[in-house]
C-alpha positions in Angstrom: 86.0 130.8 105.5 83.5 127.9 105.4 85.1 125.8 108.2 87.8 125.8 110.8 90.2 123.8 108.6 90.5 126.7 106.1 92.5 128.7 108.7 96.3 128.8 109.2 97.4 130.2 112.5 100.8 130.9 114.0 101.9 128.5 116.7 103.5 129.5 120.0 107.0 129.1 118.4 106.2 131.3 115.4 105.6 128.5 112.9 102.7 128.2 110.5 99.9 126.1 112.1 97.5 125.0 109.3 94.3 123.8 111.0 93.7 121.5 108.0 96.1 119.1 109.7 93.3 118.4 112.2 90.6 117.4 109.6 88.6 114.5 110.9 89.4 115.3 114.5 87.4 117.0 117.2 88.9 120.3 118.4 88.4 122.1 121.6 89.5 125.7 121.0 90.1 127.6 124.2 91.3 131.2 124.8 93.9 130.8 127.6 95.8 133.0 130.0 98.6 132.2 132.4 97.8 134.7 135.2 94.0 134.1 135.6 92.1 132.6 138.4 91.0 130.0 135.9 94.6 129.1 134.9 94.4 125.8 136.8 92.2 124.7 133.8 95.4 124.1 131.9 96.0 120.9 133.9 92.4 119.7 133.3 92.7 120.5 129.6 96.0 118.6 129.4 94.4 115.6 131.2 91.5 115.7 128.8 93.8 115.9 125.8 95.9 112.9 127.1 92.8 110.9 127.8 91.2 111.4 124.4 93.9 112.4 121.9 94.2 108.8 120.5 90.5 108.9 119.8 90.8 112.2 117.8 90.5 115.0 120.3 92.8 118.0 119.9 92.9 120.8 122.5 94.0 124.1 120.9 95.1 126.8 123.3 94.9 130.4 122.1 96.7 132.8 124.5 94.9 136.1 124.8 95.8 139.2 126.8 92.5 141.1 126.5 91.1 140.3 129.9 92.7 142.5 132.6 96.2 141.8 131.1 96.3 138.2 132.4 98.5 137.0 129.6 101.2 139.6 129.5 104.2 137.4 128.7 106.0 136.7 125.4 105.2 133.5 123.5 108.4 132.0 124.8 107.4 132.8 128.4 103.9 131.4 127.9 105.2 128.2 126.4 107.7 127.7 129.3 105.0 128.4 131.9 102.5 126.0 130.3 105.1 123.2 129.9 106.7 123.6 133.4 103.7 124.5 135.5 101.0 122.3 133.9 102.9 119.9 131.6 101.0 121.2 128.6 101.7 119.2 125.4 98.6 120.2 123.4 99.1 122.8 120.6 99.3 126.5 121.5 99.0 129.4 119.1 100.7 132.8 119.3 98.8 135.4 121.2 95.7 136.6 119.5 92.7 138.9 120.1 89.3 137.3 120.6 87.2 140.6 120.8 87.1 144.0 119.3 88.3 145.5 116.0 91.4 143.3 115.9 89.5 140.1 116.6 91.4 137.2 114.9 89.4 135.8 112.0 89.4 132.4 113.7 87.3 133.9 116.5 85.1 135.7 114.1 84.4 132.3 112.6 83.9 130.6 116.0 81.6 133.3 117.4 79.7 133.9 114.1 76.9 136.2 115.4 79.2 139.0 116.7 78.9 138.3 120.4 81.9 139.0 122.6 84.0 136.5 124.5 83.3 137.1 128.2 86.5 135.9 129.8 89.5 133.6 129.6 89.0 129.9 129.0 85.9 130.1 126.9 85.6 126.9 124.9 84.4 126.0 121.4 83.9 122.5 120.3 84.5 121.9 116.6 83.6 118.6 114.8 85.8 116.7 112.4 84.2 118.6 109.5 85.3 121.9 110.9 81.9 123.1 112.1 81.3 124.6 115.5 78.9 122.3 117.4 79.1 123.9 120.9 
């Protein structure tokens, strides 16, 4: 894949989520977890999304259970938690792996050089052309 917009993921409700729908927008891709000490970041991410979505920012939350089992729930449980606890309205994907042999191709693209994600809530900023900038 040459850019982020070539990927199609599965959203938290099991539907196709073609990232091509975000062409021209800036994406903040974040691996998230509902039972982590960093989980309060959901509120800050939602606030950021609300503040800048009309200017083209999309926060994309990617639940991951690879860090001490801190995202053990089903997609339905994750969605309910995010909506009721933090008022999350930004898009969420189905659970995916960010490290190891089953690393999702999206994270292979984001990481590029083969490093490992260190913990939950690691962020990648992707420009409107689908390239990782930070």
